[in-house]
C-alpha positions in Angstrom: -29.6 2.7 -8.0 -25.9 3.7 -8.3 -23.5 2.9 -11.2 -20.0 1.7 -10.1 -16.8 1.6 -12.1 -13.7 -0.1 -10.8 -10.1 0.8 -11.8 -6.6 0.3 -10.6 -6.1 -3.4 -11.2 -3.0 -4.9 -12.9 -0.1 -7.2 -12.6 2.2 -6.9 -9.5 4.9 -9.1 -7.9 4.3 -10.8 -4.6 5.0 -8.3 -1.8 3.9 -5.4 -3.9 1.0 -3.0 -3.5 -2.0 -1.8 -5.6 -4.7 0.7 -5.0 -8.1 0.0 -6.4 -10.7 2.7 -7.0 -14.5 2.4 -7.2 -16.1 5.5 -8.8 -19.8 5.9 -8.5 -22.4 8.0 -10.3 -25.3 9.7 -8.7 -25.8 12.2 -5.9 -26.9 9.5 -3.4 -23.5 7.8 -3.2 -23.0 8.9 0.4 -26.1 6.9 1.4 -24.7 3.6 0.4 -22.4 1.2 2.2 -19.7 0.0 -0.2 -18.0 -3.3 -0.3 -15.2 -5.0 -2.2 -15.5 -8.6 -3.3 -13.3 -10.8 -5.3 -13.6 -13.9 -7.4 -10.8 -16.2 -8.5 -11.3 -18.7 -11.4 -13.4 -21.7 -10.3 -14.2 -20.2 -6.9 -17.1 -18.4 -5.4 -17.2 -14.7 -5.0 -15.9 -13.8 -1.6 -16.1 -10.7 0.6 -13.0 -8.6 1.1 -13.9 -5.4 2.9 -16.8 -3.0 3.4 -17.2 0.6 4.6 -20.2 2.3 6.2 -21.9 5.1 4.4 -20.3 7.7 6.7 -16.9 6.0 6.5 -16.6 5.7 10.2 -16.7 1.9 10.4 -15.2 -0.8 8.3 -15.2 -4.6 8.1 -12.6 -6.9 6.7 -12.2 -10.6 5.8 -9.7 -12.3 8.0 -7.5 -13.1 5.0 -6.8 -9.4 4.3 -6.8 -7.9 7.8 -3.7 -5.9 8.3 -2.8 -5.8 4.6 -5.8 -4.1 3.0 -7.4 -0.8 3.9 -10.8 0.4 2.6 -11.6 4.1 2.6 -14.0 6.5 0.9 -14.2 10.1 -0.2 -17.9 11.0 -0.5 -17.0 14.4 -2.0 -15.4 12.5 -4.9 -18.0 9.7 -5.0 -15.1 7.2 -4.7 -14.2 4.2 -2.5 -10.6 3.0 -2.4 -9.0 -0.4 -1.5 -5.3 -0.1 -0.7 -3.7 -3.5 -1.0 -0.3 -4.1 0.5 1.8 -7.2 0.9 0.0 -8.9 -1.9 0.5 -12.6 -2.5 -0.5 -14.9 -5.4 -3.7 -16.0 -3.4 -5.0 -12.5 -3.8 -5.2 -13.0 -7.6 -8.8 -12.5 -8.7 -11.3 -10.1 -10.3 -12.2 -7.5 -7.8 -15.7 -6.0 -7.7 -17.2 -3.2 -5.8 -20.8 -3.3 -4.7 -23.3 -0.9 -3.1 -25.9 -1.5 -0.4 -28.6 1.1 0.2 -29.4 -0.5 3.7 -25.9 0.4 5.0 -25.4 -3.2 6.3 -21.6 -2.9 5.9 -21.1 -5.9 8.4 -22.9 -8.2 6.0 -20.5 -10.3 4.0 -23.0 -12.0 1.7 -23.0 -10.9 -1.9 -26.8 -11.1 -1.8 -26.9 -8.1 0.5 -25.5 -5.8 -2.2 -27.8 -4.5 -4.9 -25.5 -2.8 -7.4 -22.2 -4.0 -8.8 -19.4 -2.8 -11.0 -17.9 -4.7 -13.9 -14.7 -5.7 -12.0 -11.0 -5.2 -12.4 -8.4 -7.9 -12.7 -5.6 -8.2 -10.1 -2.8 -10.6 -10.8 0.0 -11.3 -8.3 3.0 -13.1 -9.6 5.3 -15.2 -7.3 
């Protein structure tokens, strides 16, 4: 099991950028694939991006490709989500999640065992 804490959310204007961080506890962090999901009010939780435990491979939702970049620093037990060209449709609570099976291609929330508490991202028009 790994404990995850998100940070970096906030209010930004359309076209702006934010960088989210997901800090993990535990010495086994590098053995987990990590994903970002988001959930807007009244909507289901949706996949945003994921990264393999080694950091060599990534996976993105079509809606964020070319705008968001996921990366990780295993020495710091941290995964990042750089979000550029934000638009109001990106407004949601963003969660990071961990998968011990390293199935970073799997976009289903059910694939992920451990979750953070979320961080709010609000994009104004």
